[in-house]
C-alpha positions in Angstrom: 0.0 0.0 0.0 1.4 3.4 -1.0 1.6 6.5 1.2 -1.6 8.3 2.2 -2.6 11.6 0.7 -1.7 13.2 4.0 1.8 11.8 3.7 2.1 12.9 0.2 1.0 16.4 1.2 3.5 16.4 4.0 6.3 15.3 1.6 5.3 18.1 -0.8 5.5 20.7 2.0 8.9 19.4 3.1 10.5 19.1 -0.4 8.7 21.6 -2.6 9.3 25.3 -2.5 6.0 27.1 -2.9 5.5 30.8 -3.3 2.0 31.0 -1.9 -0.5 29.1 0.2 -2.8 28.7 -2.8 0.0 26.8 -4.7 0.5 24.6 -1.6 -3.2 23.9 -1.4 -3.2 22.9 -5.1 -0.4 20.4 -4.5 -2.2 18.9 -1.5 -5.5 18.6 -3.4 -3.8 17.0 -6.4 -2.2 14.4 -4.1 -5.6 13.6 -2.5 -7.4 13.4 -5.9 -4.7 11.1 -7.3 -5.0 8.8 -4.4 -8.8 8.9 -4.4 -9.0 10.1 -0.8 -12.6 11.5 -0.8 -12.6 12.8 2.8 -9.3 14.7 2.3 -10.6 16.3 -0.9 -13.8 17.3 0.8 -11.8 18.8 3.7 -9.5 20.7 1.3 -12.3 22.1 -0.8 -14.0 23.5 2.3 -10.9 24.8 4.1 -8.4 26.0 1.5 -8.1 28.9 -0.9 -7.4 26.8 -4.0 -9.2 28.1 -7.1 -10.6 24.9 -8.7 -11.2 26.6 -12.1 -7.4 26.8 -12.4 -7.0 23.0 -11.7 -9.3 21.4 -14.3 -6.6 18.7 -14.7 -8.0 17.3 -11.4 -11.2 16.4 -13.1 -9.3 14.6 -15.8 -7.5 12.5 -13.2 -10.9 11.5 -11.8 -12.1 10.5 -15.2 -9.1 8.4 -15.9 -9.0 6.6 -12.5 -12.7 6.3 -12.0 -13.0 8.5 -8.8 -16.8 9.1 -9.2 -17.4 10.7 -5.8 -14.5 13.1 -6.1 -15.6 14.1 -9.6 -19.0 15.0 -8.2 -17.4 17.0 -5.4 -15.2 19.0 -7.7 -18.1 19.8 -10.1 -20.5 20.8 -7.3 -17.9 23.0 -5.7 -17.1 25.3 -8.6 -19.0 26.1 -11.8 -15.9 27.6 -13.2 -14.3 24.2 -13.2 -17.2 23.0 -15.4 -16.6 25.8 -17.9 -12.8 25.2 -18.0 -13.2 21.5 -18.5 -16.2 21.4 -20.9 -15.7 24.4 -23.2 -13.9 23.5 -26.4 -12.1 26.8 -26.8 -10.6 26.5 -23.3 -9.1 23.0 -23.8 -5.3 22.9 -23.6 -4.5 19.2 -24.0 -3.0 18.1 -27.3 -5.9 15.6 -27.9 -8.5 18.3 -27.2 -10.5 15.7 -25.4 -13.0 16.6 -22.7 -13.4 14.8 -19.4 -16.2 12.9 -21.0 -13.9 11.5 -23.7 -11.4 10.4 -21.0 -14.0 8.7 -18.9 -15.5 6.8 -21.9 -12.0 5.7 -23.1 -11.3 4.2 -19.7 -14.8 2.7 -19.3 -15.7 4.6 -16.1 -19.5 4.7 -16.4 -20.0 6.2 -12.9 -18.0 9.3 -13.9 -19.8 9.5 -17.2 -23.1 9.6 -15.3 -21.8 12.5 -13.1 -20.5 14.4 -16.1 -23.8 14.1 -18.1 -25.7 15.2 -15.0 -23.4 18.3 -15.0 -24.5 19.0 -18.6 -21.3 17.9 -20.3 -21.7 18.1 -24.1 -22.6 14.6 -25.2 -21.3 15.0 -28.7 -18.2 17.1 -27.9 -15.6 16.9 -30.6 -12.0 16.2 -29.7 -9.0 16.1 -32.0 -9.8 14.7 -35.5 -13.5 15.2 -34.5 -13.5 12.2 -32.2 -16.7 11.9 -30.1 -17.1 10.4 -26.6 -19.3 7.6 -28.2 -16.5 6.7 -30.5 -14.1 6.4 -27.5 -16.6 4.2 -25.7 -16.9 1.9 -28.7 -13.2 0.8 -28.8 -13.2 -1.6 -25.9 -15.5 -3.8 -23.8 -15.1 -1.6 -20.8 -16.9 1.2 -22.7 -20.1 -0.6 -23.2 -22.0 0.8 -20.2 -20.7 4.3 -21.2 -22.1 3.9 -24.7 -25.5 3.0 -23.2 -25.4 6.2 -21.1 -24.3 8.4 -24.0 -27.0 7.0 -26.4 -29.7 7.5 -23.6 -28.5 11.1 -23.4 -28.9 11.7 -27.1 -25.5 11.1 -28.5 -25.3 10.9 -32.4 -25.0 7.3 -33.2 -23.7 8.0 -36.8 -21.3 10.9 -36.0 -17.9 10.0 -37.5 -14.4 11.3 -37.0 -12.3 12.9 -39.8 -11.2 9.5 -41.1 -14.8 8.5 -41.5 -14.8 5.9 -38.7 -18.2 5.7 -37.0 -19.0 4.1 -33.6 -20.4 1.0 -35.4 -17.2 0.7 -37.5 -15.1 0.9 -34.3 -17.2 -1.7 -32.5 -17.2 -4.1 -35.4 -13.5 -3.8 -35.9 -12.9 -4.7 -32.2 -15.4 -7.6 -32.1 -17.6 -5.9 -29.5 -20.7 -8.0 -30.1 -22.8 -6.4 -27.4 -21.9 -2.9 -28.4 -22.7 -3.7 -32.0 -26.1 -4.9 -30.9 -26.6 -1.7 -28.9 -25.7 0.6 -31.8 -27.8 -1.3 -34.3 -30.7 -1.0 -31.9 -30.1 2.7 -31.9 -30.5 2.8 -35.7 -26.8 3.0 -36.6 -26.2 3.0 -40.3 -25.2 -0.5 -41.1 -23.4 0.1 -44.3 -21.8 3.4 -43.2 -18.6 3.9 -45.2 -15.4 4.9 -43.4 -15.2 7.8 -45.8 -12.7 10.6 -45.0 -14.3 14.0 -44.5 -11.8 15.7 -46.8 -11.6 15.5 -49.7 -15.1 14.4 -50.6 -15.6 11.5 -53.0 -16.8 13.9 -55.8 -13.8 16.2 -55.3 -11.4 13.2 -55.5 -13.1 11.8 -58.6 -12.8 15.2 -60.3 -9.1 15.6 -59.3 -8.3 12.1 -60.8 -10.3 12.8 -63.9 -12.7 9.9 -63.3 -16.0 9.9 -65.1 -19.1 7.7 -65.5 -19.4 4.5 -63.4 -15.9 4.9 -61.8 -16.7 8.5 -60.7 -20.0 7.3 -59.1 -18.2 4.5 -57.3 -15.5 6.9 -56.0 -18.1 9.2 -54.7 -20.0 6.6 -52.8 -17.6 3.8 -52.2 -14.6 5.4 -50.5 -13.1 3.6 -47.4 -14.4 0.4 -45.8 -17.7 -0.6 -44.1 -18.3 -2.2 -40.7 -19.0 -5.5 -42.5 -15.7 -5.4 -44.4 -13.8 -4.6 -41.1 -15.5 -7.6 -39.3 -14.6 -9.9 -42.2 -11.0 -8.9 -42.3 -10.6 -9.5 -38.6 -12.6 -12.8 -38.6 -15.4 -11.7 -36.3 -18.1 -14.2 -37.2 -20.8 -13.2 -34.7 -20.4 -9.5 -35.6 -20.7 -10.4 -39.3 -23.9 -12.4 -38.6 -25.3 -9.4 -36.7 -24.6 -7.0 -39.5 -26.0 -9.2 -42.2 -29.2 -9.8 -40.1 -29.5 -6.0 -39.8 -29.4 -5.6 -43.6 -25.8 -5.1 -44.5 -25.2 -5.5 -48.2 -23.0 -8.6 -48.6 -21.6 -7.6 -52.0 -21.1 -3.8 -51.4 -17.9 -2.9 -53.3 -15.3 -0.4 -52.1 -13.5 2.1 -54.3 -11.1 -0.6 -55.6 -13.9 -3.1 -56.2 -12.9 -5.1 -53.2 -15.7 -6.6 -51.1 -16.3 -8.4 -47.8 -16.1 -11.7 -49.8 -12.6 -10.7 -51.0 -11.6 -10.0 -47.4 -12.8 -13.3 -46.0 -11.4 -15.3 -48.9 -7.9 -13.7 -48.6 -7.8 -14.3 -44.9 -9.2 -17.9 -45.1 -12.2 -17.2 -42.9 -14.2 -20.0 -44.3 -17.3 -19.8 -41.9 -17.6 -16.1 -42.7 -17.2 -16.7 -46.4 -20.0 -19.3 -46.4 -22.2 -16.9 -44.4 -21.7 -14.2 -47.0 -22.4 -16.6 -49.9 -25.6 -17.7 -48.2 -26.5 -14.0 -48.0 -26.3 -13.8 -51.8 -22.8 -12.3 -52.1 -21.6 -12.4 -55.7 -19.0 -15.1 -56.0 -17.7 -13.6 -59.2 -17.3 -10.0 -58.1 -13.9 -8.6 -59.2 -11.6 -5.8 -58.1 -10.3 -3.3 -60.7 -7.1 -5.3 -61.1 -9.2 -8.5 -61.8 -8.7 -10.1 -58.4 -11.8 -12.2 -57.5 -12.5 -13.9 -54.2 -11.5 -17.2 -55.9 -8.0 -15.9 -56.9 -7.6 -14.2 -53.4 -8.3 -17.5 -51.7 -6.0 -19.4 -54.1 -3.2 -17.0 -53.5 -3.5 -17.6 -49.8 -3.6 -21.4 -50.2 -7.1 -21.6 -48.6 -8.4 -24.7 -50.2 -11.6 -24.8 -48.2 -12.5 -21.3 -49.3 -11.6 -22.2 -52.9 -13.9 -25.2 -52.8 -16.8 -23.2 -51.3 -16.5 -20.5 -53.9 -16.4 -23.0 -56.8 -19.5 -24.7 -55.4 -21.2 -21.3 -55.3 -20.5 -20.8 -59.0 -17.2 -18.9 -58.9 -15.2 -19.0 -62.2 -11.7 -18.3 -63.0 -11.0 -15.1 -65.0 -8.7 -14.6 -67.9 -6.7 -11.3 -68.3 -7.1 -9.6 -71.7 -3.7 -7.9 -72.1 -5.1 -4.8 -73.7 -3.1 -1.7 -72.7 -6.0 0.6 -73.9 -8.6 -1.1 -71.6 -9.8 0.8 -68.5 -11.7 -0.9 -65.7 -12.2 -4.5 -64.8 -15.2 -5.1 -67.1 -13.0 -4.3 -70.1 -9.7 -5.8 -69.0 -10.9 -9.1 -67.7 -13.4 -11.7 -68.9 -14.7 -15.0 -67.5 -12.7 -17.9 -68.8 -14.6 -21.3 -68.6 -12.3 -24.1 -69.7 -9.2 -21.9 -69.6 -6.6 -21.3 -66.9 -7.0 -17.8 -65.6 -5.9 -15.6 -62.7 -7.0 -17.9 -59.9 -5.1 -21.0 -61.2 -2.0 -18.8 -61.7 -2.3 -17.5 -58.1 -2.5 -21.1 -56.8 0.6 -22.0 -58.7 2.7 -19.2 -57.2 3.8 -21.5 -54.3 4.6 -25.2 -54.5 3.3 -26.5 -51.2 0.4 -28.7 -50.2 -2.2 -26.0 -49.6 -1.6 -24.3 -52.9 -1.4 -27.6 -54.8 -4.8 -28.5 -53.3 -6.2 -25.2 -54.5 -4.8 -25.7 -58.0 -6.3 -29.2 -58.2 -9.7 -27.9 -57.2 -9.6 -25.2 -59.8 -8.4 -27.6 -62.5 -11.3 -30.0 -61.7 -13.8 -27.2 -61.9 -12.4 -26.2 -65.3 -12.6 -29.8 -66.6 -15.6 -30.5 -68.8 -15.8 -34.1 -67.3 -16.0 -33.0 -63.7 -19.5 -33.4 -62.2 -20.9 -31.3 -59.3 -20.5 -34.4 -57.1 -16.8 -34.8 -58.0 -16.2 -31.1 -57.2 -18.0 -31.4 -53.8 -16.0 -34.5 -52.9 -12.8 -32.8 -53.9 -13.8 -29.7 -51.9 -14.6 -31.8 -48.8 -11.2 -33.6 -49.0 -9.4 -30.3 -49.4 -11.2 -28.9 -46.5 -10.4 -31.9 -44.3 -6.8 -31.6 -45.3 -6.8 -27.9 -44.4 -8.3 -28.6 -41.0 -5.8 -31.4 -40.4 -2.9 -29.1 -41.2 -4.3 -26.5 -38.9 -4.7 -29.1 -36.1 -1.1 -30.2 -36.7 0.1 -26.7 -36.4 -2.0 -26.2 -33.2 -0.6 -29.4 -31.7 2.9 -28.4 -32.5 2.4 -25.0 -30.8 0.9 -26.7 -27.7 3.8 -29.1 -27.5 6.3 -26.3 -27.9 4.6 -24.3 -25.2 4.5 -27.4 -22.9 8.2 -28.1 -23.4 9.0 -24.4 -22.6 6.9 -24.6 -19.4 8.7 -27.8 -18.5 12.1 -26.3 -19.0 11.1 -23.3 -16.9 9.9 -25.5 -14.1 13.1 -27.6 -14.2 15.2 -24.4 -14.1 13.1 -23.1 -11.2 13.5 -26.4 -9.3 17.3 -26.3 -9.8 17.5 -22.8 -8.5 15.3 -23.7 -5.5 17.6 -26.8 -4.8 20.7 -24.7 -4.9 19.2 -22.1 -2.6 18.1 -24.8 -0.1 21.6 -26.3 -0.1 23.2 -22.9 0.5 20.8 -22.4 3.4 21.6 -25.8 4.9 25.3 -25.1 4.5 25.1 -21.8 6.4 23.0 -23.5 9.2 25.5 -26.3 9.5 28.4 -23.8 9.6 26.7 -21.9 12.4 26.1 -25.0 14.4 29.7 -26.1 13.9 31.0 -22.7 15.0 28.9 -22.9 18.1 30.5 -26.3 18.9 34.0 -24.9 18.4 34.6 -26.8 15.1 36.0 -25.6 11.8 32.6 -24.7 10.3 33.4 -21.0 9.9 36.6 -21.8 8.2 34.8 -24.1 5.8 32.1 -21.5 5.1 34.8 -18.9 4.4 36.5 -21.3 2.0 33.2 -22.1 0.3 32.3 -18.4 -0.2 35.7 -17.7 -1.6 35.3 -20.2 -4.4 35.1 -23.6 -2.9 31.5 -24.1 -4.1 28.5 -25.4 -2.1 29.6 -27.5 0.9 28.4 -31.1 1.5 26.4 -30.9 4.7 27.2 -34.6 5.5 30.9 -33.7 5.5 30.7 -31.3 8.4 30.7 -34.0 11.1 33.9 -35.5 9.7 35.6 -32.0 9.3 34.6 -31.2 12.9 
């Protein structure tokens, strides 16, 4: 247990040179607030000349550490403190965050309740236009804070400068309960993480884009909550978003989709969920990459098989330097080896060979749907077996490491015990007038650990 606030204050008085009683009171009050000593804070507020408005940092300490009662005391004691801490133009911290931002970041719901009761601005903007609700949606600890903010009228779709919304943040961090909460508050399920500046239209004009590409640039910048959840493999979050109406095939500016993300990462359960939600298995990025070629490049045979069963086809590049856009540069290539097969052949290992075999069978005119399903099941089983083998190897390596650590600890304990026994025997020998002290001296000067049984003979 550390020193009390009184001890800290006494130490400050003894070691710090202060020019006035007010400065000394400020030091004492800061020590009490930091320690969370409510009674001392109450006493100092009532009996000192400290101007709380000049110590708004005390409220930030409460918000970080979760000192709810002290935060209430400070806010009730001086309205000037509220102005100093809440008003945007008076903030001095580099983050420009308010106490409400700090309390939400650290998940201190009690302090959030006190701040809202003191009329803190629920949608206050910090640096990069970050809101308190966004701060609350970055960790599980912030869930209760998010509830309080939404009940107080926080804007559920307000984004920061990068375009990130509270739903995007919660989906990225696999905060299932917070995602449910935001969707229940009518969060925009397909909200794009679209930077505030420049706008999509301005960017399209700057790049000279026209027609369909310009339209896509205007409305498809950034990523969506669904895309973020697919990239990170958050299956339950993906399920929630799709149930709330998220568009499974919504393309981004590059043409990439949630299906591309799950295929590239090998998230087979998510990929199947997207396909069952009518995601287009043949959607292509502007460079011709399809979910099939993305899965093949990663050596994810299970995903390759699932996509082929869903009707995915390999694509063939048309080497036309004048062509612009995927629709003109790439075409479907039934019966011909396209980009996916080439991707599978980039690496000569078992996973990539399995992908290549699946694609070749799909391209073969003699392959039936049953053959393809059987090959897919075999590839999927092999992929699971490889994953299990890797997992078992990791478990074995961890067990071996723990065993080595335990053996090393036992050896250290044994050596320590022998040293203690040696010292005790030497002391006993010295008390009996024997040569124990000499032996101990010889041992400590390089003779090593003494054999306790030898003391009787030496004596």
